[in-house]
Backbone as CSV, one residue per row, in Angstrom:
resi,resn,N_x,N_y,N_z,CA_x,CA_y,CA_z,C_x,C_y,C_z
1,MET,-16.191,12.401,-7.248,-15.113,13.119,-7.122,-14.827,13.744,-8.638
2,ARG,-14.390,15.152,-8.189,-14.318,15.518,-9.779,-12.424,15.643,-10.203
3,CYS,-12.443,15.630,-11.035,-11.194,15.912,-11.728,-11.057,17.264,-11.741
4,PRO,-9.491,17.421,-11.494,-9.327,18.908,-11.007,-9.103,19.937,-12.320
5,GLN,-8.626,18.686,-13.455,-7.693,19.223,-14.570,-8.780,20.043,-16.122
6,CYS,-10.018,18.216,-16.046,-11.174,18.375,-16.862,-12.362,18.822,-16.212
7,LEU,-12.725,18.638,-14.905,-13.901,19.256,-14.392,-14.741,18.054,-14.130
8,GLN,-14.285,17.192,-15.392,-15.293,15.855,-15.223,-15.710,14.882,-14.047
9,THR,-17.058,14.511,-13.308,-17.255,14.022,-12.250,-16.962,12.155,-12.611
10,LEU,-16.086,11.835,-11.882,-15.446,10.583,-11.689,-16.134,9.630,-10.688
11,PRO,-16.065,8.572,-10.979,-16.128,7.335,-9.531,-15.235,7.905,-8.247
12,GLU,-15.463,7.994,-7.257,-14.411,8.325,-6.174,-13.629,6.937,-5.966
13,LEU,-13.314,6.011,-6.828,-12.025,5.452,-6.293,-11.393,5.239,-7.549
14,VAL,-11.367,5.712,-8.992,-10.956,5.805,-9.629,-9.269,6.329,-9.957
15,GLY,-8.970,5.180,-10.581,-6.837,5.867,-10.115,-6.558,6.655,-11.181
16,GLN,-7.294,7.268,-12.582,-6.549,7.772,-13.441,-8.122,8.930,-14.212
17,CYS,-7.862,9.862,-14.601,-9.413,10.669,-15.500,-8.844,10.477,-16.402
18,GLN,-9.947,10.355,-17.841,-9.343,9.820,-19.021,-8.678,10.943,-19.238
19,CYS,-8.834,12.048,-18.835,-7.820,13.120,-18.868,-6.317,12.832,-19.365
20,GLY,-6.215,11.884,-18.321,-4.827,11.442,-17.838,-4.342,12.324,-16.892
21,PHE,-5.304,12.947,-15.800,-4.972,13.472,-14.342,-4.536,12.226,-13.715
22,ALA,-3.887,11.877,-12.731,-3.656,10.741,-12.146,-4.055,10.684,-10.430
23,PHE,-4.833,10.025,-10.203,-5.127,10.483,-8.340,-4.277,9.475,-7.405
24,ASP,-3.710,8.290,-8.566,-3.154,7.367,-6.806,-1.859,6.644,-7.522
25,GLU,-0.777,6.052,-7.381,0.411,5.434,-7.770,1.062,6.455,-9.022
26,VAL,1.168,7.772,-7.740,2.338,8.392,-8.566,3.668,8.384,-7.863
27,ALA,4.542,8.355,-8.932,5.949,7.856,-8.632,6.121,8.785,-8.137
28,ALA,7.434,8.596,-7.240,8.173,9.462,-6.174,8.794,10.675,-7.166
29,VAL,9.437,9.982,-8.606,9.697,11.340,-9.291,8.968,12.100,-10.141
30,ASP,7.507,11.612,-10.025,6.739,12.533,-10.210,6.005,13.650,-9.602
31,LEU,6.283,13.549,-8.386,5.340,14.021,-7.227,5.692,15.389,-7.548
32,GLN,6.617,16.020,-7.505,6.329,17.332,-7.619,5.883,18.508,-9.277
33,ASP,6.031,17.708,-10.174,5.221,17.991,-11.289,3.559,17.224,-11.120
34,TRP,3.590,16.557,-10.066,1.992,16.458,-9.915,1.635,17.846,-9.415
35,PHE,1.864,17.873,-7.584,1.715,19.176,-7.500,1.723,20.681,-7.632
36,ALA,2.849,20.945,-8.998,3.352,21.904,-9.496,1.686,21.819,-11.164
37,LYS,1.232,20.878,-11.251,0.036,20.812,-12.127,-1.383,21.039,-10.962
38,ASN,-1.856,20.490,-9.908,-1.936,20.921,-9.406,-2.370,22.495,-8.929
39,GLN,-1.117,22.920,-8.194,-1.551,24.291,-8.378,-1.909,25.483,-9.467
40,GLN,-1.179,24.488,-10.562,-1.964,25.417,-11.575,-3.034,25.499,-11.713
41,ILE,-3.875,24.689,-11.845,-5.036,24.101,-12.274,-6.151,24.998,-11.076
42,LEU,-6.025,24.735,-9.905,-6.419,25.526,-8.500,-6.471,27.310,-8.993
43,GLU,-5.150,27.388,-9.278,-4.984,28.850,-9.012,-6.111,29.026,-10.192
44,THR,-5.622,28.926,-11.396,-6.293,29.346,-12.336,-7.565,29.598,-12.093
45,ALA,-8.390,28.610,-11.393,-9.898,28.328,-11.340,-10.312,29.225,-10.091
46,TYR,-9.634,29.552,-9.202,-9.996,30.382,-8.259,-9.761,31.657,-8.245
47,THR,-8.738,32.175,-8.988,-8.419,33.162,-8.829,-9.633,34.218,-9.723
48,ASN,-9.693,33.189,-11.066,-11.112,33.725,-11.832,-12.960,33.695,-11.598
49,ALA,-12.652,33.000,-10.195,-13.992,33.039,-9.990,-14.751,34.025,-8.888
50,PRO,-16.130,34.282,-9.729,-16.837,35.542,-9.378,-16.704,36.001,-7.346
51,THR,-16.768,34.643,-6.969,-17.557,34.981,-5.904,-16.582,34.195,-4.712
52,PRO,-16.544,34.816,-3.294,-15.531,34.421,-2.247,-15.376,32.900,-1.816
53,TRP,-16.541,32.042,-1.843,-16.635,30.930,-1.565,-16.443,30.340,-2.610
54,GLN,-16.520,30.605,-4.061,-15.919,29.962,-5.740,-14.439,30.207,-5.453
55,GLN,-14.140,31.055,-4.975,-12.709,31.315,-5.265,-12.241,30.248,-3.881
56,SER,-12.616,29.327,-3.104,-12.063,29.023,-2.036,-12.713,27.297,-2.387
57,GLY,-13.130,26.837,-3.716,-13.425,26.105,-4.164,-15.107,25.303,-3.781
58,LYS,-15.942,26.170,-3.730,-17.373,25.478,-3.739,-18.387,26.655,-4.858
59,SER,-18.934,25.779,-5.116,-19.789,26.784,-6.486,-20.948,26.758,-6.027
60,GLY,-22.287,27.333,-6.254,-23.489,27.308,-5.867,-23.849,28.448,-4.996
61,THR,-24.669,27.920,-4.500,-24.737,29.725,-3.232,-24.139,29.713,-2.276
62,PHE,-24.527,30.665,-1.334,-23.754,31.566,0.011,-24.215,30.156,1.067
63,GLU,-25.592,29.899,0.832,-26.445,28.956,1.867,-25.204,27.335,1.951
64,ASP,-25.501,27.275,0.457,-24.685,26.069,0.121,-23.242,25.661,0.811
65,TRP,-22.685,26.908,0.219,-20.986,27.117,0.955,-21.475,27.030,2.482
66,VAL,-22.444,27.369,3.634,-22.652,26.814,4.818,-22.605,26.042,5.033
67,ARG,-23.704,25.051,4.576,-24.191,24.026,4.808,-23.488,22.800,4.523
68,LEU,-22.122,22.975,3.483,-21.354,21.629,3.290,-19.831,22.225,3.510
69,ARG,-20.206,23.472,4.765,-18.989,24.090,5.402,-18.631,24.154,6.711
70,ILE,-19.885,23.981,7.283,-19.731,24.468,8.608,-19.392,23.018,9.749
71,ALA,-19.549,22.203,9.084,-19.182,20.817,9.585,-17.105,20.867,10.284
72,ASN,-16.555,21.875,9.287,-15.522,21.797,9.964,-14.848,22.715,11.456
73,LEU,-16.470,23.173,11.700,-16.143,23.888,12.955,-16.679,22.632,14.035
74,ALA,-17.525,21.415,13.817,-17.961,20.914,14.908,-17.000,20.232,16.040
75,PRO,-16.271,19.967,15.529,-14.732,19.305,16.458,-14.307,20.797,17.642
76,VAL,-14.379,21.733,17.391,-13.871,23.143,18.065,-14.664,23.010,19.214
77,GLN,-14.126,22.268,20.145,-14.902,22.778,21.462,-14.049,23.723,22.129
78,ARG,-13.326,24.226,22.636,-12.522,24.822,22.984,-11.840,26.141,22.052
79,SER,-11.603,26.966,22.768,-10.655,28.422,21.849,-9.349,27.890,21.363
80,GLY,-8.534,28.232,20.237,-7.418,27.731,20.204,-7.056,28.111,18.271
81,THR,-5.771,27.628,18.378,-4.913,27.811,17.124,-5.715,26.879,16.189
82,TYR,-6.180,27.628,14.553,-6.704,26.767,13.331,-6.021,26.971,12.409
83,LEU,-4.983,25.853,11.868,-4.433,26.076,10.820,-5.366,25.326,9.681
84,ASP,-5.635,26.205,8.591,-6.443,25.374,7.327,-5.138,24.999,5.992
85,ILE,-5.170,24.303,6.328,-4.126,23.209,4.907,-5.266,23.440,3.413
86,GLY,-4.301,24.305,2.612,-5.605,24.673,0.961,-6.316,25.726,1.513
87,CYS,-5.662,27.020,1.716,-6.512,27.629,2.757,-6.791,28.710,1.463
88,ALA,-6.935,28.515,0.548,-7.089,29.503,-0.897,-7.079,30.807,-0.154
89,ASN,-8.366,31.439,-0.751,-8.428,32.806,-0.383,-8.979,33.100,1.121
90,GLY,-8.772,32.539,1.701,-8.876,32.699,3.242,-10.148,32.384,3.964
91,TYR,-11.582,32.330,2.491,-12.721,32.712,3.405,-13.514,31.479,4.302
92,LEU,-12.736,30.094,3.861,-13.254,29.367,5.149,-13.013,30.111,6.546
93,LEU,-11.604,30.225,6.414,-10.888,30.949,8.104,-11.657,32.189,8.273
94,GLU,-12.342,32.638,7.669,-12.909,34.061,8.319,-14.420,33.542,8.471
95,CYS,-15.205,32.624,7.715,-16.183,31.869,8.516,-16.028,31.308,9.225
96,LEU,-15.042,30.407,9.328,-14.713,29.706,10.687,-14.648,30.464,12.153
97,ALA,-14.141,31.509,11.862,-13.833,32.490,12.949,-15.450,33.503,13.334
98,GLY,-15.929,33.751,12.374,-17.076,34.409,12.341,-18.252,33.187,13.217
99,TRP,-18.369,31.787,12.924,-19.212,30.261,13.314,-18.684,30.204,14.682
100,ALA,-17.351,30.369,15.090,-17.124,29.895,16.550,-17.411,31.109,17.514
101,ARG,-17.309,32.545,17.369,-17.825,33.286,17.796,-19.164,33.204,18.197
102,LEU,-19.989,32.783,17.498,-21.560,32.093,17.766,-22.005,31.068,18.947
103,LYS,-20.410,30.162,19.000,-19.675,29.284,20.184,-19.393,29.815,21.170
104,GLU,-19.517,31.045,21.160,-18.477,31.577,22.281,-17.575,31.193,22.262
105,LEU,-16.598,31.182,21.304,-14.956,30.619,21.302,-13.956,31.131,20.117
106,GLU,-13.080,31.401,20.115,-11.922,32.058,19.357,-11.139,31.257,19.084
107,ILE,-10.668,31.197,17.748,-10.056,30.847,17.293,-8.907,31.469,16.554
108,ILE,-7.949,30.851,16.531,-6.485,32.099,15.920,-6.611,31.646,14.628
109,PRO,-7.067,32.057,13.240,-6.904,32.102,12.048,-5.028,31.762,11.453
110,HIS,-4.798,30.551,10.907,-3.513,30.151,10.220,-3.777,29.701,9.254
111,GLY,-3.226,29.951,7.612,-3.773,29.565,6.640,-2.624,29.331,5.942
112,LEU,-2.172,28.204,5.430,-0.911,27.423,4.395,-2.180,26.955,2.872
113,ASP,-1.249,27.668,2.145,-1.515,26.783,0.647,-0.215,27.503,-0.314
114,TYR,-0.396,26.651,-1.302,0.981,26.623,-1.744,1.369,27.157,-3.343
115,SER,-0.160,28.262,-3.841,-0.110,28.845,-4.379,-0.283,30.537,-3.434
116,ALA,1.196,31.016,-3.709,1.140,32.402,-3.684,0.246,33.644,-4.326
117,LYS,-0.257,33.475,-5.409,-1.391,34.427,-5.353,-2.626,33.968,-4.749
118,LEU,-3.225,33.038,-4.205,-4.157,32.790,-2.941,-4.025,33.219,-1.906
119,VAL,-2.675,33.135,-1.651,-2.208,33.893,0.143,-2.328,35.046,-0.249
120,ALA,-2.041,35.796,-1.302,-2.326,36.901,-1.853,-3.687,37.504,-1.316
121,LEU,-4.760,36.710,-1.825,-5.984,37.198,-1.553,-6.267,36.859,-0.111
122,ALA,-5.960,35.635,0.160,-6.499,35.873,2.051,-5.596,36.970,2.688
123,ARG,-4.438,37.233,2.371,-4.440,38.097,3.420,-4.748,39.821,3.002
124,GLN,-5.493,39.996,2.158,-6.491,40.637,1.683,-7.381,40.760,2.364
125,ARG,-7.959,39.592,2.524,-9.483,39.324,3.511,-8.841,39.302,4.777
126,LEU,-8.198,38.680,5.116,-7.494,39.184,6.591,-6.583,39.813,7.032
127,PRO,-7.000,40.931,6.662,-5.558,42.071,6.986,-5.093,41.840,8.207
128,THR,-5.648,41.521,8.828,-5.045,41.867,10.713,-4.108,40.223,10.740
129,SER,-4.521,38.777,10.134,-3.778,38.250,10.236,-2.444,38.161,10.176
130,SER,-1.205,37.833,10.702,-0.006,37.720,10.024,0.469,35.793,9.702
131,HIS,-0.457,35.523,9.839,-0.433,33.850,9.921,-0.555,33.277,8.468
132,LEU,-0.239,33.383,7.457,-0.727,32.728,6.246,0.534,32.536,6.012
133,TYR,0.618,31.821,4.976,2.244,31.051,4.342,1.852,30.521,3.587
134,VAL,2.570,31.063,2.685,3.045,30.091,0.947,3.902,28.558,1.347
135,GLY,3.396,27.605,1.163,4.339,26.035,1.459,2.883,24.710,0.664
136,ASN,3.815,23.728,0.737,3.162,22.762,0.312,3.409,21.904,1.435
137,ALA,1.730,21.415,2.273,1.829,20.875,3.614,2.684,19.446,3.456
138,TRP,2.651,18.785,2.243,3.454,17.872,2.284,5.073,17.819,2.893
139,ASN,5.853,19.104,2.231,7.090,19.219,2.927,6.913,20.406,3.740
140,TRP,6.051,20.989,3.852,6.208,22.389,4.668,6.598,22.189,6.035
141,ILE,7.578,22.731,6.558,7.782,22.574,7.991,7.047,23.612,8.961
142,PRO,5.982,23.160,9.886,5.531,24.209,10.436,6.167,25.302,11.307
143,VAL,5.766,26.086,11.571,6.376,27.348,12.712,5.880,26.730,13.888
144,GLN,4.651,25.988,13.995,4.272,25.890,15.614,3.105,24.343,15.177
145,ARG,2.834,24.038,16.844,1.778,23.275,16.471,0.289,23.594,16.595
146,PHE,-0.750,23.448,16.146,-1.983,23.966,16.019,-2.994,23.182,16.809
147,ASP,-3.959,23.356,17.612,-4.667,22.791,18.431,-5.661,22.284,17.430
148,TYR,-6.089,22.836,16.115,-6.881,22.155,15.086,-6.059,22.380,13.569
149,VAL,-6.079,21.602,13.144,-5.380,21.311,11.423,-6.393,20.685,10.604
150,ARG,-6.811,21.498,9.911,-7.733,21.218,8.339,-7.256,20.859,7.418
151,THR,-7.780,19.811,7.036,-6.773,19.496,5.525,-8.050,18.940,4.652
152,GLU,-7.375,17.742,3.543,-8.056,17.490,2.892,-7.245,15.644,2.031
153,LEU,-7.688,14.769,1.729,-6.948,13.669,1.410,-6.514,13.700,0.043
154,ASP,-7.202,14.540,-0.779,-7.419,15.234,-2.311,-5.771,15.889,-2.425
155,TYR,-5.419,16.410,-1.474,-3.726,16.847,-1.566,-2.493,16.338,-2.319
156,VAL,-3.022,15.143,-1.681,-1.652,14.065,-2.403,-2.279,13.279,-2.683
157,PRO,-1.447,12.390,-3.570,-1.764,10.927,-4.510,-2.360,10.205,-3.828
158,ARG,-3.313,9.177,-3.442,-3.564,8.192,-2.281,-2.234,7.042,-2.180
159,ASN,-1.414,7.197,-3.034,-0.241,5.997,-2.567,0.136,7.319,-2.030
160,TYR,0.100,8.016,-1.002,1.031,8.732,-0.068,0.036,9.421,1.081
161,ARG,-1.083,9.156,0.918,-2.105,9.640,1.920,-2.333,9.434,3.067
162,LYS,-1.539,7.736,3.402,-1.503,7.400,4.685,0.022,8.664,5.374
163,PRO,1.215,8.567,4.598,1.941,9.130,5.218,1.883,10.691,5.326
164,PHE,1.032,11.170,4.520,0.629,12.023,5.007,-0.104,12.698,5.899
165,VAL,-1.121,11.839,6.404,-1.818,11.958,7.376,-0.891,11.751,8.602
166,GLU,0.141,10.346,9.144,1.247,10.751,9.829,1.898,11.868,9.977
167,ARG,2.175,12.238,9.017,3.168,13.898,9.679,2.367,14.640,10.367
168,LEU,1.253,14.885,9.515,0.128,16.005,10.346,0.120,15.602,11.718
169,LEU,-0.799,14.266,11.950,-0.701,14.024,13.209,0.715,14.263,14.207
170,ALA,1.882,13.710,13.196,3.337,13.678,14.101,3.724,15.164,14.441
171,GLU,3.720,15.893,13.494,4.612,17.256,13.387,3.224,18.560,13.711
172,PHE,2.541,18.487,13.120,1.822,19.874,13.098,0.669,19.880,14.059
173,VAL,0.076,18.677,14.556,-1.431,18.830,15.691,-0.294,18.825,17.157
174,GLU,-1.213,19.598,17.677,-1.127,19.669,19.561,-1.075,18.200,19.657
175,GLN,-0.530,17.914,20.834,-0.647,16.375,21.175,-2.485,16.342,22.166
176,ASN,-3.153,17.067,22.329,-4.290,17.364,22.681,-5.172,17.830,21.683
177,GLY,-4.319,17.701,20.615,-5.600,18.844,19.381,-6.149,17.819,18.379
178,ARG,-6.822,18.363,17.590,-7.498,17.574,16.641,-7.016,17.765,15.157
179,LEU,-7.126,16.302,14.462,-6.588,16.773,13.077,-8.025,16.487,12.247
180,ILE,-8.087,17.584,11.480,-10.092,17.404,10.707,-9.265,17.483,9.449
181,ILE,-10.143,15.968,8.462,-9.888,15.959,7.601,-11.037,15.703,7.009
182,SER,-11.408,17.089,5.804,-12.564,17.191,4.981,-12.950,15.926,4.163
183,GLN,-14.109,15.922,3.596,-14.401,15.033,1.825,-15.660,15.747,1.607
184,TYR,-15.684,16.597,0.668,-16.708,16.994,-0.012,-17.463,16.412,-1.648
185,ARG,-18.450,15.590,-1.596,-18.695,14.910,-2.570,-19.633,15.629,-3.445
186,SER,-20.228,15.117,-4.754,-20.972,15.300,-5.632,-22.751,14.468,-5.739
187,ARG,-23.182,14.943,-5.874,-24.690,14.488,-5.919,-24.824,12.952,-6.743
188,HIS,-23.751,13.222,-7.636,-23.674,12.154,-8.560,-22.883,10.783,-8.342
189,ASP,-21.929,11.090,-7.507,-21.267,9.842,-6.747,-22.182,8.730,-6.000
190,ASP,-21.227,7.451,-5.735,-22.541,6.614,-5.279,-22.291,6.770,-4.115
191,LEU,-22.980,7.279,-2.729,-22.513,7.702,-1.650,-22.845,6.943,-0.600
192,THR,-23.343,5.700,-1.119,-23.239,4.355,-0.316,-21.541,3.965,-0.139
193,GLN,-20.816,4.169,-0.518,-19.210,4.123,-0.572,-18.204,4.994,-0.688
194,GLY,-17.040,5.066,-0.414,-15.952,5.927,-0.740,-15.747,7.062,0.572
195,TRP,-15.905,6.560,1.553,-16.269,8.038,2.371,-14.696,8.082,2.917
196,VAL,-14.219,9.073,3.848,-13.219,9.403,4.157,-12.525,8.298,5.280
197,GLU,-14.005,8.221,6.314,-13.706,7.863,7.569,-13.146,5.990,7.260
198,ARG,-13.771,5.597,6.153,-13.334,4.541,5.818,-12.056,4.356,5.232
199,GLU,-11.884,5.166,4.515,-10.646,5.144,4.387,-9.163,5.247,4.879
200,LEU,-9.338,5.899,6.763,-8.845,5.918,7.142,-8.610,5.016,7.876
201,GLU,-9.798,4.273,7.873,-9.602,2.628,8.875,-8.692,1.892,7.848
202,ARG,-9.116,1.729,6.877,-8.231,0.938,5.955,-6.786,1.217,6.111
203,TYR,-6.149,2.179,6.215,-5.018,3.025,7.099,-4.361,1.976,8.136
204,GLY,-5.601,1.977,9.113,-4.876,1.642,10.166,-5.136,2.449,11.469
205,PHE,-6.135,4.075,10.796,-6.218,5.019,11.758,-7.451,4.757,12.189
206,ARG,-7.445,4.893,13.715,-8.037,4.201,14.865,-8.995,5.571,15.891
207,ASP,-10.290,5.486,16.299,-10.978,5.965,16.686,-11.553,7.216,16.157
208,VAL,-11.956,7.113,14.790,-12.204,8.138,13.638,-13.470,8.588,14.338
209,GLU,-13.429,9.934,14.232,-15.199,11.527,15.106,-15.359,11.408,13.648
210,VAL,-16.555,11.461,13.659,-17.440,11.614,12.163,-18.184,12.937,12.534
211,HIS,-18.410,13.801,11.364,-19.276,14.555,11.539,-20.106,15.332,10.246
212,SER,-20.821,15.702,9.669,-21.546,15.626,8.302,-22.004,16.862,7.891
213,GLY,-22.350,17.130,6.548,-23.250,18.504,6.363,-23.685,18.033,4.477
214,TYR,-25.007,19.074,4.512,-26.162,18.251,4.559,-26.606,19.016,3.111
215,SER,-26.975,19.336,1.835,-27.446,19.971,1.309,-28.580,20.608,1.348
216,ALA,-29.380,21.139,0.596,-30.633,22.032,1.032,-31.717,20.777,0.930
217,ASP,-31.421,19.712,0.295,-32.495,19.008,0.031,-32.075,17.314,0.755
218,GLY,-30.874,17.645,2.066,-30.892,17.048,2.577,-29.765,15.074,2.125
219,LEU,-29.403,15.932,1.366,-28.346,14.606,0.848,-27.372,14.648,1.595
220,GLU,-26.041,14.124,1.945,-24.982,14.073,2.803,-23.952,14.349,1.973
221,LEU,-23.066,15.581,1.745,-22.566,15.348,0.593,-20.964,15.962,1.573
222,CYS,-20.795,16.199,2.685,-20.101,16.320,3.315,-19.344,15.508,4.680
223,ARG,-18.503,15.131,4.621,-18.374,14.334,5.962,-16.336,14.550,6.214
224,VAL,-16.622,15.143,7.661,-15.578,15.540,8.172,-15.163,14.262,9.221
225,ALA,-13.763,13.516,9.130,-12.977,13.023,9.753,-12.329,13.889,10.707
226,VAL,-12.115,13.320,12.224,-11.482,13.786,13.052,-10.633,12.623,13.899
227,LEU,-9.036,13.001,13.655,-8.448,12.519,14.747,-7.534,12.876,15.880
228,HIS,-6.940,12.111,16.519,-6.911,12.584,18.293,-5.249,12.394,18.179
229,PRO,-4.237,13.291,17.881,-2.389,12.277,17.773,-2.569,11.250,19.035
230,ALA,-3.295,11.112,19.956,-3.033,10.162,21.291,-2.901,9.487,20.914
231,ASP,-4.283,8.705,20.102,-5.190,7.770,20.079,-4.973,7.123,18.877
232,SER,-4.801,8.041,17.510,-5.466,7.395,16.146,-4.539,7.164,14.972
233,LEU,-2.867,6.874,15.825,-1.850,6.540,15.060,-1.876,5.149,15.094
234,PRO,-1.592,4.839,13.365,-1.530,3.079,13.436,-0.565,2.366,14.350
235,ARG,-1.137,1.383,14.809,-0.449,0.107,15.590,0.965,-0.318,14.900
236,ASP,2.345,-0.312,14.929,2.920,-0.979,14.222,2.555,-2.883,14.182
């Protein structure tokens, strides 16, 4: 795991970086400040990046990008709407639409990001799409339900992850749709633990489907967990 503030690589379950950035146990009164700090950090890093994939949060080569992002298409087995939460410059949506066509499927791209500057870049990249929104998925009111919704748990502090996922399942995803939760890791992590589906299972989510992405040397550095609204919500 990498700290968004100082970019230091950290153990997956660390609660707070040495620089002071908090990953969990953020008090409700501090939550909006946490979101604002994240927005400022990511907006600055992404808008100054030289390649489209770096503007969407991935260093390395285009080949690295494809290997570790194409798993986000694996749950797509039929055409439909696809909302990318944290869409940044829209590059993942652009790629997903192209990859879907190779499967003879069509996805209608929708993107949400809390940075107006990044959404402006996405609108330049996807000029024919009117489905790009500025907002924070934590409290944004969706304009519709979607067949596929992609997100990451890192978008909220750890003590808000379970209600975040519950809200997406209840309010964002079509009843027969899919919630796609991506996790990207560093080769410096302990890859024997800390994977996204285990965290979801600890929260009580059931029937988690998993897809993986691999580095050029065969190291699993991406895992995509898929939840089905009708089957996955925790039992009371």
